[in-house]
C-alpha positions in Angstrom: 56.0 44.9 31.9 58.3 42.3 30.2 55.2 39.7 31.2 52.1 42.4 29.4 54.6 42.6 26.5 55.1 39.0 25.7 51.0 38.5 26.4 50.8 41.3 23.5 53.2 39.4 21.6 51.3 35.8 21.6 48.2 37.9 20.7 49.7 39.4 17.9 51.4 36.0 16.7 47.9 34.6 16.8 45.6 36.6 15.6 48.1 37.1 12.5 48.0 32.8 12.3 44.0 33.1 12.2 43.6 35.6 9.7 45.5 34.0 7.1 42.9 32.5 4.5 42.0 29.1 4.5 41.2 26.9 1.4 37.4 26.5 1.2 36.2 23.0 0.3 36.8 22.4 -3.6 39.8 24.6 -3.5 43.4 22.7 -3.7 42.1 19.6 -3.7 42.9 16.9 -6.3 40.7 15.5 -8.5 40.6 11.9 -6.9 39.6 13.3 -3.6 36.1 13.5 -4.0 35.0 13.2 -0.1 36.6 16.6 0.2 33.3 18.1 -0.8 31.8 17.6 2.5 34.8 18.8 4.6 34.5 22.1 4.3 30.9 22.0 6.3 31.9 23.4 10.0 29.1 23.4 12.4 26.4 22.8 10.1 27.1 25.6 7.8 28.8 26.0 4.1 32.1 27.7 4.4 32.1 31.2 2.6 32.3 31.7 -1.0 35.3 33.8 -2.7 33.7 33.3 -5.9 31.3 36.4 -7.7 27.6 35.8 -7.1 27.2 36.6 -10.7 29.3 32.8 -11.5 27.9 30.7 -8.8 29.7 27.4 -8.9 28.4 25.8 -5.9 28.5 22.2 -4.7 24.7 21.8 -6.0 25.5 23.4 -9.1 28.0 21.2 -10.2 25.6 18.5 -9.3 22.4 19.3 -11.3 23.6 21.8 -14.6 24.7 20.8 -17.6 27.4 22.6 -19.4 26.6 26.0 -20.7 23.4 26.2 -18.3 22.9 29.0 -16.1 21.9 28.3 -12.1 18.7 30.0 -11.3 19.4 32.8 -8.5 19.0 32.3 -4.9 18.3 34.6 -1.8 19.1 32.2 1.1 20.7 29.2 -0.2 24.5 29.5 0.0 26.6 26.6 -1.5 30.2 25.5 -1.0 32.4 26.1 -4.1 33.9 23.4 -5.7 36.0 23.0 -8.9 34.0 22.7 -11.8 36.5 20.5 -13.9 35.8 17.7 -11.2 34.9 14.0 -12.9 31.7 12.5 -11.7 32.3 9.0 -10.7 30.3 5.9 -10.1 30.1 6.5 -6.2 28.5 10.2 -7.4 24.8 10.7 -7.4 23.2 13.3 -8.7 20.6 15.5 -7.0 17.6 17.2 -8.5 16.6 20.6 -7.4 12.9 21.3 -6.4 11.7 24.0 -9.3 9.7 26.5 -7.8 6.3 26.6 -8.2 4.3 28.6 -10.6 2.2 31.1 -9.4 -1.8 30.4 -9.6 -4.8 30.6 -7.8 -6.0 27.2 -7.8 -5.1 23.9 -8.4 -6.5 21.3 -10.9 -5.4 17.7 -11.8 -2.4 18.9 -13.6 -0.6 19.4 -10.6 -1.0 15.6 -9.6 1.4 14.7 -12.6 3.8 17.0 -10.7 6.3 15.0 -9.2 7.6 18.0 -6.5 3.7 18.9 -5.6 3.4 16.3 -3.0 6.5 18.1 -1.2 6.6 21.4 -2.2 2.2 22.5 -2.4 2.0 25.8 -3.2 5.2 26.8 -1.3 7.5 28.8 -3.3 10.3 27.0 -1.5 11.1 23.3 -0.5 12.2 23.7 3.0 8.4 23.4 4.2 7.4 19.5 3.6 4.3 17.7 4.5 4.7 16.1 7.9 4.4 12.4 8.1 0.6 11.2 8.7 -0.9 14.2 7.2 -2.9 14.3 4.1 -2.8 17.0 1.1 -5.4 18.8 2.7 -4.2 18.6 6.0 -6.2 16.1 7.6 -4.3 14.2 9.7 -4.0 10.2 9.7 -5.3 8.2 12.4 -3.0 5.4 12.1 1.0 5.9 11.6 1.9 2.3 10.1 -0.4 -0.5 10.9 2.2 -1.7 13.8 0.4 -3.8 16.6 2.0 -1.6 19.1 0.1 1.5 17.4 -3.1 -0.3 17.8 -2.7 -1.7 21.3 -1.7 2.4 22.3 -4.9 3.1 20.4 -6.9 0.6 22.2 -5.7 1.4 25.4 -5.6 5.6 25.2 -9.0 6.2 27.6 -9.2 10.1 25.9 -9.3 12.5 29.6 -7.4 13.2 32.3 -8.3 12.0 35.9 -8.2 15.8 37.3 -10.7 17.0 34.8 -13.3 13.9 34.7 -13.0 13.5 38.9 -12.0 17.0 39.7 -10.7 17.0 43.3 -9.9 13.1 44.9 -9.7 12.7 48.8 -8.4 9.4 49.7 -9.7 8.0 53.2 -6.7 7.2 55.2 -9.1 6.0 58.0 -8.5 2.6 60.0 -10.8 -0.1 61.6 -14.1 -1.4 60.4 -14.1 -1.2 56.4 -11.0 0.3 56.4 -9.1 -2.5 58.5 -9.1 -3.8 54.8 -10.1 -0.8 52.4 -8.0 2.1 53.6 -6.9 4.3 51.4 -10.4 4.0 49.3 -11.5 7.0 47.4 -14.1 8.9 48.8 -17.3 8.1 46.5 -18.5 12.0 46.0 -18.3 15.0 48.6 -22.0 14.9 48.3 -22.3 11.0 50.0 -20.3 11.5 53.0 -21.5 8.4 54.8 -20.7 5.4 55.8 -20.0 2.3 53.5 -23.1 0.2 55.0 -25.5 2.8 54.2 -25.0 1.8 50.5 -23.3 -1.2 50.4 -24.6 -3.0 53.6 -22.8 -5.7 55.3 -21.3 -5.4 58.8 -18.6 -3.0 59.7 -18.3 -3.9 63.2 -17.5 -7.9 62.5 -14.0 -9.2 63.1 -13.5 -11.3 60.4 -14.2 -11.1 56.2 -17.3 -13.7 56.1 -19.5 -12.4 58.8 -18.0 -8.3 57.5 -19.9 -9.6 54.1 -22.6 -11.1 55.1 -25.6 -9.6 53.0 -22.8 -7.0 51.5 -24.5 -5.2 47.9 -21.4 -4.8 45.7 -23.1 -2.4 43.5 -26.4 -0.7 45.3 -26.7 1.4 41.9 -28.0 -2.1 39.5 -31.3 -2.0 38.5 -32.0 -4.6 41.0 -31.2 -2.4 44.1 -31.4 0.8 42.9 -34.8 1.6 44.5 -33.6 0.6 47.9 -30.4 2.8 48.3 -29.8 5.2 45.1 -33.6 5.7 45.5 -33.7 6.8 49.0 -32.8 10.4 47.5 -33.0 10.2 43.9 -36.2 8.4 43.5 -37.0 10.6 40.3 -33.9 9.9 38.4 -34.1 5.9 39.5 -37.8 5.9 37.7 -36.6 7.8 34.7 -33.4 5.7 34.2 -35.9 2.7 34.5 -38.1 4.1 31.4 -35.0 4.6 29.3 -34.3 2.8 26.6 -31.4 1.7 27.8 -33.2 0.1 30.6 -36.2 -1.3 28.8 -34.6 -2.3 25.3 -38.2 -1.7 23.9 -36.1 -0.7 20.1 -34.2 -3.8 20.1 -36.7 -6.2 21.3 -39.7 -5.0 19.5 -38.1 -4.4 15.9 -36.2 -7.6 16.1 -39.7 -9.3 17.2 -41.6 -7.7 14.2 -38.6 -9.0 11.6 -39.3 -12.3 12.3 -42.5 -12.4 12.7 -43.3 -13.2 16.1 -45.2 -10.0 16.5 -47.4 -7.2 14.5 -46.2 -3.9 14.1 -49.3 -2.3 16.6 -48.9 -5.0 18.9 -48.3 -3.5 23.0 -44.3 -3.6 22.6 -42.4 -5.6 25.0 -40.2 -4.2 27.8 -37.8 -5.5 30.6 -39.2 -2.9 32.9 -42.9 -2.4 31.2 -44.7 0.4 32.3 -48.3 1.5 31.0 -49.7 0.0 27.9 -46.8 -2.5 27.9 -45.6 -6.2 28.0 -43.3 -7.8 30.2 -40.3 -9.3 28.5 -39.9 -12.0 28.1 -43.3 -13.6 27.0 -44.6 -16.4 28.9 -44.9 -20.0 27.3 -42.3 -21.3 24.8 -42.1 -17.9 22.8 -41.0 -17.7 19.6 -37.5 -18.8 18.3 -36.6 -15.4 17.9 -36.4 -15.2 21.9 -33.8 -17.5 22.0 -32.0 -15.1 20.0 -32.4 -12.4 21.7 -31.5 -13.8 25.0 -28.8 -15.3 23.9 -27.2 -12.7 21.6 -29.0 -9.1 21.5 -29.6 -8.3 24.9 -26.3 -8.7 26.3 -26.2 -4.8 25.9 -28.7 -3.5 28.1 -28.5 -1.6 31.6 -29.1 -4.4 33.5 -26.3 -7.1 31.9 -22.4 -7.2 33.3 -19.9 -6.6 30.4 -18.4 -9.9 29.3 -14.4 -9.5 30.9 -12.3 -8.4 27.8 -10.9 -5.3 26.6 -13.6 -2.6 25.7 -16.4 -4.4 27.4 -15.7 -4.1 31.1 -18.3 -1.9 32.8 -20.7 -2.1 35.9 -24.7 -1.9 36.0 -27.4 0.7 36.5 -26.1 4.0 37.6 -22.5 3.2 37.8 -22.8 1.9 33.9 -22.3 5.7 33.5 -21.3 7.4 36.3 -18.1 5.2 37.8 -15.5 5.0 35.0 -14.2 1.8 33.5 -11.1 2.1 31.2 -10.8 -0.6 28.4 -8.1 -2.6 29.8 -10.3 -2.6 33.4 -7.6 -2.0 35.5 -8.0 0.4 38.5 -5.7 3.3 39.9 -7.6 3.2 43.4 -5.4 3.4 46.5 -8.0 0.7 47.9 -5.3 -2.1 49.3 -8.1 -4.5 48.7 -8.5 -3.9 45.2 -4.2 -3.1 44.9 -3.8 -6.3 46.3 -5.7 -8.4 44.2 -4.6 -7.0 40.8 -1.0 -7.4 42.1 -1.5 -11.2 42.4 -2.8 -11.5 38.7 -0.3 -12.9 36.2 1.1 -9.8 34.1 -0.1 -10.4 30.7 -1.6 -8.6 27.6 -5.1 -7.8 28.1 -5.6 -6.5 24.5 -4.1 -9.8 22.8 -6.7 -11.8 21.2 -5.6 -14.9 23.5 -6.5 -12.8 26.5 -9.8 -11.5 25.2 -11.1 -15.2 24.0 -11.9 -15.9 27.6 -13.9 -13.3 28.3 -16.7 -15.8 30.6 -13.6 -16.8 33.0 -11.2 -14.0 33.2 -10.8 -12.5 36.3 -13.4 -9.5 36.3 -12.4 -5.8 35.9 -12.5 -2.6 38.2 -13.5 0.9 38.2 -10.4 3.4 37.6 -11.5 4.9 41.4 -13.8 4.4 43.6 -15.6 7.8 42.8 -18.7 8.7 40.7 -18.6 11.5 38.2 -21.1 13.6 36.1 -17.9 14.5 33.2 -18.4 11.1 31.8 -16.1 10.3 29.0 -16.4 9.3 25.5 -14.9 5.4 26.6 -17.6 4.8 29.2 -20.5 5.2 26.3 -18.6 3.3 24.1 -18.3 0.2 26.2 -22.2 -0.5 25.1 -22.5 1.6 22.1 -19.9 -0.4 19.6 -20.9 -3.2 17.3 -20.0 -1.1 14.6 -22.3 2.2 16.0 -22.5 5.3 16.5 -19.8 4.7 19.2 -17.0 3.3 16.9 -18.1 5.6 14.2 -17.5 8.4 16.2 -13.7 7.3 17.2 -13.1 6.2 13.4 -12.8 2.7 14.1 -14.8 -0.1 11.6 -14.7 -3.5 13.2 -13.9 -6.5 10.9 -16.6 -8.8 10.4 -15.7 -12.8 11.5 -13.8 -14.5 9.5 -11.2 -17.4 9.5 -8.0 -16.5 10.6 -5.7 -15.9 7.9 -2.3 -16.4 9.9 -0.9 -18.9 12.5 -2.3 -19.2 15.4 0.6 -18.0 17.2 0.6 -14.9 15.5 -3.5 -14.8 15.4 -3.5 -14.7 19.4 -0.9 -11.6 19.6 -3.2 -9.7 17.9 -4.7 -6.6 19.6 -8.9 -6.5 19.8 -11.1 -4.1 21.3 -14.7 -5.8 21.9 -13.3 -9.2 20.7 -12.7 -7.6 17.3 -9.6 -5.8 15.0 -10.4 -3.0 13.5 -10.1 -0.5 10.3 -8.9 2.9 11.0 -10.8 5.7 9.3 -11.2 9.1 10.1 -12.8 10.4 12.9 -15.5 12.5 13.3 -14.5 16.1 13.7 -16.3 16.8 17.0 -14.1 13.6 18.4 -10.9 15.2 16.9 -11.6 18.5 18.4 -11.7 16.9 21.3 -15.2 16.8 22.5 -17.1 13.9 23.7 -20.4 12.5 23.7 -21.9 14.1 26.6 -21.0 17.5 25.1 -23.9 17.1 22.5 -26.1 14.2 24.8 -27.2 15.9 27.9 -28.7 13.8 30.6 -32.2 14.6 29.3 -31.8 12.6 26.4 -30.8 9.8 28.8 -33.5 10.0 31.8 -36.2 11.8 29.5 -39.0 13.2 31.6 -41.8 12.8 28.7 -40.8 9.2 27.4 -40.5 9.3 23.6 -43.4 7.9 21.3 -43.8 4.6 20.1 -40.0 3.5 19.7 -38.9 6.3 19.0 -35.4 7.2 19.2 -34.5 9.9 22.4 -32.1 12.0 20.8 -32.8 15.6 21.1 -29.6 17.0 19.7 -29.7 18.9 16.1 -27.3 20.1 14.0 -28.9 23.5 13.9 -29.6 23.9 17.5 -25.5 24.5 17.7 -24.8 26.1 14.1 -27.6 27.2 13.6 -28.8 28.3 9.5 -27.7 30.9 7.4 -30.6 33.0 8.4 -30.8 32.1 11.9 -28.5 31.6 15.1 -29.2 29.2 17.8 -32.0 29.7 19.9 -30.6 30.8 23.8 -32.2 31.1 27.6 -31.3 33.7 29.5 -30.5 32.6 33.2 -32.6 35.0 35.2 -32.6 35.2 39.0 -36.1 35.3 39.7 -37.0 32.2 37.7 -37.2 29.0 40.2 -35.6 27.3 37.5 -32.2 29.1 37.2 -31.4 28.1 40.9 -31.8 24.3 40.2 -29.7 24.8 36.7 -26.8 26.5 38.2 -26.9 24.0 40.9 -27.1 20.7 38.6 -24.3 22.5 36.7 -21.7 22.9 39.3 -21.9 19.2 39.9 -19.6 18.9 37.2 -16.0 19.8 37.9 -15.4 21.2 34.5 -18.4 23.2 34.9 -18.1 24.6 38.6 -18.8 28.3 39.1 -18.7 29.2 35.2 -22.2 29.5 34.7 -23.7 32.4 36.3 -27.1 34.6 36.5 -26.9 36.9 33.9 -25.8 34.1 31.2 -27.5 33.4 28.1 -27.3 29.4 27.6 -28.1 27.6 24.6 -31.5 25.3 24.2 -31.9 22.4 21.9 -34.6 21.3 19.8 -36.5 19.7 22.2 -36.5 23.0 24.5 -33.7 21.7 26.9 -31.3 24.1 28.4 -27.5 23.2 27.4 -25.8 24.9 30.4 -22.7 24.3 29.2 -22.9 26.4 25.8 -23.4 30.0 26.6 -23.1 33.4 24.7 -19.8 35.4 24.8 -20.0 38.7 23.7 -21.6 37.8 20.0 -19.8 34.6 20.2 -21.4 31.0 21.1 -18.7 28.9 23.0 -19.3 25.3 24.4 -17.4 24.3 27.1 -16.5 20.6 27.1 -17.5 18.7 30.1 -14.8 16.4 30.5 -11.8 18.4 29.5 -13.1 22.2 30.4 -12.0 23.2 27.2 -13.5 26.3 25.5 -14.6 25.3 21.5 -16.1 28.2 19.7 -19.0 27.2 17.7 -18.9 28.2 13.9 -22.1 29.8 13.0 -23.5 29.4 9.4 -24.8 32.6 9.2 -20.8 34.1 9.5 -19.8 31.9 6.2 -20.9 32.4 2.7 -23.2 29.8 1.6 -21.5 27.4 -0.3 -23.4 25.8 -3.6 -24.9 22.9 -2.1 -26.6 25.2 0.5 -28.2 27.8 -2.1 -30.0 24.8 -3.2 -32.9 25.4 -0.5 -34.3 21.8 -0.7 -31.1 20.4 0.7 -31.3 22.7 3.8 -35.0 22.4 4.2 -35.7 18.4 3.5 -32.2 16.6 4.1 -30.6 15.8 7.5 -27.2 17.1 7.7 -25.5 14.1 7.9 -26.3 12.6 4.7 -24.0 14.8 3.3 -21.5 15.8 6.2 -21.1 12.1 6.9 -17.6 10.9 5.5 -18.8 7.2 5.8 -21.1 4.7 7.8 -20.3 1.1 8.9 -22.5 -1.0 6.9 -23.1 -4.9 7.6 -25.1 -6.6 4.9 -26.9 -9.8 5.1 -26.9 -11.2 8.7 -26.8 -15.2 8.4 -27.7 -17.1 11.5 -26.7 -20.8 11.5 -28.9 -22.4 14.4 -27.4 -26.0 15.6 -28.2 -28.2 18.4 -24.7 -29.6 19.1 -21.7 -27.6 19.5 -18.9 -28.6 16.9 -15.9 -26.9 17.4 -13.8 -28.7 14.7 -15.7 -26.2 12.0 -15.2 -23.0 14.1 -12.0 -23.4 15.6 -10.2 -21.3 13.1 -12.9 -18.2 12.8 -12.0 -15.1 14.8 -16.0 -14.7 16.2 -16.8 -11.7 18.5 -19.4 -13.4 20.4 -17.7 -13.7 24.1 -20.0 -17.0 24.8 -18.8 -18.6 21.7 -15.6 -17.6 22.2 -15.1 -19.0 25.4 -16.5 -22.2 24.2 -13.7 -22.2 21.3 -11.1 -21.8 24.1 -11.8 -24.0 26.3 -13.9 -27.4 27.1 -17.4 -25.5 28.0 -20.3 -26.3 25.9 -23.5 -26.5 27.7 -25.5 -24.1 26.1 -25.0 -20.3 25.1 -25.8 -18.2 28.3 -28.8 -16.6 28.7 -27.8 -12.6 29.2 -31.3 -11.7 31.1 -30.0 -13.8 34.2 -26.0 -13.3 33.4 -24.3 -11.9 36.6 -20.5 -11.0 37.0 -18.4 -12.6 39.5 -15.2 -12.3 40.2 -13.5 -14.7 38.1 -16.4 -15.4 35.9 -19.4 -14.4 34.0 -22.6 -17.0 35.7 -26.1 -17.6 34.2 -28.8 -20.1 32.9 -28.0 -22.0 29.6 -30.5 -22.0 27.0 -29.6 -25.4 24.7 -28.5 -24.7 21.2 -26.2 -22.5 19.5 -26.7 -19.8 17.2 -23.6 -18.6 14.8 -23.3 -15.3 13.5 -21.7 -14.9 9.8 -22.3 -11.4 7.6 -21.9 -11.4 3.7 -20.5 -8.6 3.1 -19.2 -5.4 5.4 -17.9 -2.0 4.3 -18.2 2.1 4.9 -18.4 3.5 1.8 -22.0 2.6 0.8 -24.6 5.1 2.0 -28.5 4.5 0.9 -31.1 7.3 1.2 -34.5 7.2 2.6 -36.5 9.4 4.7 -36.7 9.2 8.3 -39.9 10.0 11.0 -38.7 14.0 10.6 -39.9 13.7 6.8 -36.2 14.4 6.0 -33.9 12.6 3.9 -31.2 10.4 5.5 -28.8 7.7 5.8 -30.8 4.4 6.1 -29.1 1.3 7.9 -30.1 -2.2 7.3 -30.5 -3.6 11.2 -31.0 -6.5 10.1 -31.2 -8.4 7.2 -31.9 -11.9 8.3 -31.2 -15.2 6.7 -32.1 -18.3 8.8 -30.2 -21.8 8.8 -31.7 -24.1 11.2 -29.8 -27.0 11.3 -31.2 -28.7 14.8 -33.0 -31.5 13.2 -32.2 -34.9 15.0 -30.4 -35.7 11.3 -28.6 -32.3 11.4 -30.1 -31.8 8.0 -30.9 -28.0 7.6 -35.1 -27.3 8.0 -34.1 -24.0 6.9 -31.7 -22.6 4.3 -30.6 -19.0 4.2 -34.6 -18.5 4.6 -35.3 -14.9 4.7 -38.2 -14.4 7.6 -41.4 -12.7 6.8 -43.2 -10.3 8.7 -46.7 -10.5 9.6 -47.9 -8.2 7.1 -46.1 -10.2 4.4 -43.2 -8.1 4.1 -39.4 -9.3 4.2 -37.8 -9.7 7.6 -34.7 -7.5 6.3 -35.1 -4.6 8.7 -33.8 -1.0 8.1 -34.0 1.9 10.5 -33.1 5.8 10.1 -29.4 6.1 10.8 -27.2 9.2 11.7 -23.5 8.5 11.1 -21.6 9.9 13.6 -18.5 10.4 11.3 -19.1 14.1 10.7 -16.9 16.2 8.6 -16.5 19.3 6.9 -15.8 18.0 3.6 -19.2 16.5 2.5 -19.9 13.6 -0.2 -19.8 14.9 -3.8 -22.8 15.6 -5.7 -22.5 12.2 -7.2 -22.9 10.3 -4.5 -26.3 11.0 -4.8 -27.5 12.2 -8.0 -27.5 10.0 -10.9 -26.5 7.4 -8.3 -28.5 3.9 -8.5 -26.9 2.7 -5.4 -27.7 5.3 -3.3 -31.3 5.4 -4.3 -31.5 1.6 -3.2 -31.7 0.6 -6.4 -28.4 -1.8 -5.8 -25.1 -2.0 -7.7 -25.9 -1.2 -11.6 -23.2 -3.8 -12.2 -25.0 -6.7 -10.8 -28.6 -8.1 -11.4 -31.5 -6.7 -9.8 -35.3 -7.5 -9.0 -37.1 -4.9 -11.6 -40.3 -6.3 -10.2 -41.1 -7.0 -6.7 -44.5 -9.2 -7.5 -42.5 -12.0 -8.7 -40.1 -11.3 -5.9 -42.7 -11.8 -3.3 -44.4 -14.8 -5.0 -40.9 -17.0 -5.0 -40.5 -15.8 -0.9 -44.3 -17.0 0.1 -43.5 -20.0 -2.2 -39.9 -21.1 -1.9 -38.7 -19.1 1.3 -36.0 -17.6 -0.5 -34.8 -14.8 -2.8 -34.5 -15.0 -6.5 -31.0 -15.2 -7.8 -31.3 -11.4 -9.2 -32.1 -10.0 -5.6 -29.0 -7.8 -4.1 -28.7 -7.2 -0.3 -28.4 -3.4 -1.3 -31.4 -2.9 -3.3 -34.3 -2.1 -1.0 -36.7 -1.0 -3.8 -37.8 -1.0 -7.4 -37.0 0.9 -10.3 -41.3 2.1 -10.1 -40.9 2.7 -6.3 -42.2 -1.1 -5.0 -40.4 -1.9 -1.3 -38.5 -5.2 -1.3 -37.1 -4.8 2.0 -38.7 -3.7 5.3 -37.9 0.1 6.5 -39.3 0.3 10.3 -41.2 1.9 11.5 -43.3 1.8 8.1 -45.7 4.7 9.3 -42.2 6.8 9.9 -39.4 5.8 7.8 -39.2 4.7 3.8 -37.2 4.2 1.0 -37.4 6.6 -1.8 -40.3 6.6 -3.6 -40.8 6.4 -7.7 -40.9 9.9 -8.0 -37.7 10.5 -5.7 -36.1 7.9 -8.0 -36.8 9.7 -10.8 -35.6 12.9 -9.6 -32.2 12.1 -8.6 -31.4 10.1 -11.9 -32.3 13.3 -13.7 -29.9 15.5 -15.5 -31.5 18.5 -15.5 -30.0 21.8 -16.9 -30.2 23.3 -13.0 -28.4 20.5 -11.7 -25.8 20.8 -14.2 -25.3 24.5 -13.9 -25.5 23.9 -9.6 -22.9 20.7 -10.7 -20.7 23.3 -12.6 -20.3 25.6 -9.8 -19.7 23.2 -7.4 -16.6 22.2 -9.1 -15.7 25.4 -9.6 -15.9 26.4 -6.1 -14.0 23.2 -5.1 -11.3 24.3 -8.0 -11.4 21.4 -10.1 -11.5 23.4 -13.3 -10.5 20.4 -15.6 -13.4 18.5 -14.5 -15.6 21.4 -15.7 -14.6 20.1 -19.2 -16.4 16.7 -19.1 -19.4 15.8 -20.4 -20.1 12.8 -18.3 -19.1 12.1 -14.5 -16.2 10.7 -13.9 -15.5 9.6 -17.3 -15.6 11.7 -20.5 -17.6 10.5 -23.4 -14.2 9.6 -25.1 -13.0 7.4 -22.6 -16.5 5.6 -22.5 -16.6 5.0 -25.7 -13.0 3.6 -25.9 -14.0 1.5 -23.0 -17.0 0.1 -24.6 -14.4 -0.4 -28.0 -12.1 -2.6 -26.1 -14.0 -4.9 -23.5 -15.7 -4.1 -20.0 -13.9 -3.7 -17.1 -13.2 -7.1 -15.4 -16.1 -8.3 -12.7 -15.3 -8.9 -9.1 -15.2 -12.2 -7.5 -18.2 -13.0 -5.6 -18.4 -14.2 -1.9 -20.6 -17.5 -1.4 -20.9 -19.2 1.8 -21.1 -22.5 1.8 -22.8 -24.0 4.9 -22.3 -27.5 4.8 -18.7 -26.8 4.3 -18.7 -24.2 7.0 -16.5 -21.9 4.7 -16.9 -19.0 1.9 -16.3 -19.7 -1.3 -15.0 -17.4 -4.3 -16.5 -17.7 -7.2 -15.7 -15.3 -10.7 -18.0 -14.9 -12.8 -17.7 -14.7 -16.8 -17.1 -11.8 -18.8 -20.0 -10.9 -20.7 -19.1 -10.8 -24.4 -19.1 -6.9 -26.1 -20.9 -7.2 -29.5 -22.3 -3.6 -29.5 -21.0 -0.6 -30.4 -20.2 2.7 -28.4 -22.8 4.2 -30.0 -25.3 1.6 -29.1 -24.2 1.3 -25.8 -25.0 4.6 -24.6 -28.1 5.2 -26.5 -29.5 1.8 -24.8 -28.5 3.1 -21.7 -31.9 5.6 -20.4 -34.2 2.6 -21.7 -33.4 0.8 -18.4 -34.8 3.5 -16.5 -37.9 2.9 -18.0 -39.5 -0.3 -16.6 -42.9 -1.7 -17.6 -45.4 -2.7 -15.6 -45.4 -6.4 -14.5 -48.5 -8.4 -14.4 -49.1 -11.2 -11.5 -47.2 -14.3 -12.5 -44.7 -13.0 -15.2 -41.3 -13.9 -14.4 -38.3 -11.8 -13.6 -36.9 -10.7 -16.8 -33.4 -12.3 -17.9 -30.1 -10.1 -17.4 -27.5 -11.7 -19.6 -24.6 -9.5 -18.7 -24.5 -8.7 -15.3 -23.1 -10.5 -12.1 -26.0 -12.6 -10.1 -25.4 -12.2 -6.3 -27.2 -14.7 -4.7 -27.0 -18.6 -6.3 -29.2 -20.9 -4.0 -28.1 -24.0 -6.6 -24.3 -23.3 -6.3 -23.6 -25.9 -3.6 -26.0 -28.3 -5.2 -24.1 -32.2 -5.6 -24.0 -33.9 -9.1 -24.3 -32.2 -12.5 -26.3 -29.1 -12.6 -26.9 -26.9 -15.6 -26.4 -23.5 -16.0 -29.9 -22.2 -15.1 -29.0 -19.1 -13.5 -31.7 -17.5 -15.1 -34.4 -20.0 -14.5 -36.7 -19.8 -11.4 -35.4 -21.8 -8.6 -37.3 -25.0 -8.0 -39.4 -24.9 -4.7 -37.3 -27.7 -3.2 -33.9 -26.3 -4.1 -31.6 -25.5 -1.4 -29.5 -22.3 -1.2 
């Protein structure tokens, strides 16, 4: 009992001790103890207050409230009490309270003057802030700081998981024969349970490596070997892939030859694998100079060419170019002991550094991720070929930087991460990529291997936006899989080959049919919702249908929906490469180019080493374990783009009769320095086509940068650049007659010419849209319609701005500046003119020229009144010179680098013998 009483007494004493009130932070603290403010925080919570709630004197109030002010009521935040008489010292820092948001439905430009808006947004409290890497409208940034580690991680990321791409993986742990060295290799497919020699040849009973590999075929699926091996079981597939544009390269060959004047538009097309009504390429005889350019540059990308040994370009050829997966770094995860032994012997180095990528012709080869075929092909595999500022890089949000002299020391430059031999800007990716879709989720096998070849040089693309998303009045088309239909069994069998679709499509399902009536069995109807099952990830994506949404203002314009491609508005950006200067030389001069960051694999190798035997003929190229071998052609082609960018999208009409984005592919300017003395026989000369057009070729393009957020009305309407008239701040060509006379007489363009001007105000084309019977620039009537500001356009623009919650812009008379701003601008002085970038061929460098700013002598009223006059050009008689435009920038100055004194004759017609 005594023990019980003792314990009870101790508990009573302890309870009395802990029940005594303690001072909160600030109570009983001397004035010189400022740090005591923060000592009352226990366990991350503020100590309770003993003061009345009607008179809050918390720590935050002490810092932010002046005398006589009252603190607004708060419900959740309880501050520690402090002595309000404590003086502030130099060590104290005033804190600012984030005010509550004003209640309103929309936001306008005034919100951006609020310094707390970016933190608080429309939230009533400031606890929730935007996460790093997220914009105000919630779009995630693709770069969390431009650091080398981030870039390398981005390049290295393949965007797929092995179990989803390959399904069940079986490792062959057999012994003897081929497995003596290759034990652990993966079974290539559950449908290919045959011996190694059945496909690869060789002698599996030999006791030595040379004898075992005698007659060995490393890649039985190459175009050369596929008919003999794959064709035994897949004859129809082999024939169809041999007729695909990836194998024949017809578009690349014939469009380029036409632009250089090597063949007329109606000539029988050349093909690497010619069929009926086609000619074999290359042509017999010496051929045209363009053929040397094609063999050493362009034809590096087709189905029978091995990829250079550098990051992003590792790939196989033939069937395995698609169905045998390579990662960007070319590292294999196979269990094959022979491959692992080879990789272990290699020197450990950063494959994504420019130093490694600069030896793409002598680096060791890469290996497939696994020795296994798959029909679940990730986007990274497609992008091994489809890069070069094309749809593949656009889809990923990558914009390749142009070849320029390096701007940092060589030691730093060598460590910069590169992909496909280039550094990149990181832009917003396609929304489908952001949601986790891959190329084959839209582009099905019937596009790659079409049963019916596309006419002429048309693309084989079948998919259209409306195939999946429908229209505001119509749902997508479907096909009911009926058991009695023979095609149903074939479709289901084919679908089950994909590990992510196996047993997910059954008889009785309704699958989607695209515009070419090809079934897309991975898209099926579930109840009233269309669902896409990704072929690469297996993830289900509910497809938003236009008919389920209220039409936005832009969609209520019938002409937009009927005559404009979706990508013309929904493409957020498009990679543009303007002015391809080709410099041809007989001798290799590394001292001129050694400081340049070039992407051509052959030139990279020569600048990094001692090899200068000529450029490789890619039609003869073969991949070796430690090199790319092939025939060499004399001469060297150096390629430099005048300008690159992603914001200028120019409209035209495509073969479907719809308005779409046009893209230069390419605007050729030839400089030939192959004369015995090394002097240029051609200097920045645009080639002429046989029908007397310019060799500056434009083709219809569908940018793969689709976003829900669309381009503004002003990006097309009242926009001279989008209409193909060029930059309004620069001089441009008013009449096509003088332009073509200068080309025929002097083989050069007029100084007023712009690379982004494809047509004159009167609708005369200056550059060449190809094919001319299917693709064209806008005509005079269409240009006039875009430039007009009718009452209907103004009302629709008003409704569009109101729909986008931009009320402040609705009061403006002219976009993006109001009339008062326009008048003030002219009263002060015109905006500063941009520096022009010119390329000096003799010095092999770019030179910046700052144009002189024009003097302002007109009043604002006169300027505004004179503006419409430029939109009404007069007809030009033959032989009439181009009008002088004194107050605009000149883009082409052929006399810029002339020796000796030259007068200021920028507006005079160049002499016949003047050099560019």
